[in-house]
N, C-alpha and C positions, 0 to 999 in steps of 0.2 A: 967216501965212507970218514976221511980226514974230518972234512967237513961235518959232517952229522955230527960226529965225536964232538969237536974242540966248539962246536960253533952251538948249535940247539940242545943238545944235549947238556952241554957243561953251565949252558946256560937256566937251564931247570937246578942244576944246583948250587950255582951264584944266587940265584932269588931266594931257593929254602935257607941258606945258611944266611943270608940276609934278614930273610925273615926270624929268624931262629933266633939271632943278636938279637936283632929288636926286641923280642921276647927277653929275653934275659938280662938284658942292657937296660929297661925301661927304670927309670929314674924313682918311678913311683908304678903303684898294682893298676892295671890296665882294666880300662870298664868293660863291663860283659859286650858295648857295642862291639869295642875296637879287638878284644877277646873273637869277636863270632867274625870280625871281619877278617884279620891275620888265618885265622884257623880256614877259612876260605881258599885264601891263596896258599898257604902251608901245603894244603891239602891236594889241591892242583900239583902244584911245583913240586911236589913227593909223589904223587902219581906220574906224573913226567919222568922222574927220575927211574921210581920203579919199570916203570912200562921199557925205556931202554936200556935199563940193566935185562930183563928181562930175553930185549932184542939181541942183546950181545952175548948175552949166555946161549940164544937159540942158534947164533951163526957157529959156535965154538964147535969143534969136530965132535961127535960121540965120546972117542976117547979121552976131551979132556973136559968132561964133564957139561959138552954142550948140549944141545938140541936133541930127539930123537929125527931116523930120519924118516920121512914123511909116508912112507908106504910102512912104517912101523904101526 
């Protein structure tokens, strides 16, 4: 699991941050084609992050606001 957290999930977070920085730090307004391409990549990496956050929360004990028991 440590490998999954520190490598796979972290890649989504790192790539998402780089993409958002690219938008924020652009010296000129991005054209519509650039924005559409970045939006696809942002959506993909944000989705990967959200899916992993849900996964980790689901693994936590119910007492710590984790997922519900499978038989519920």
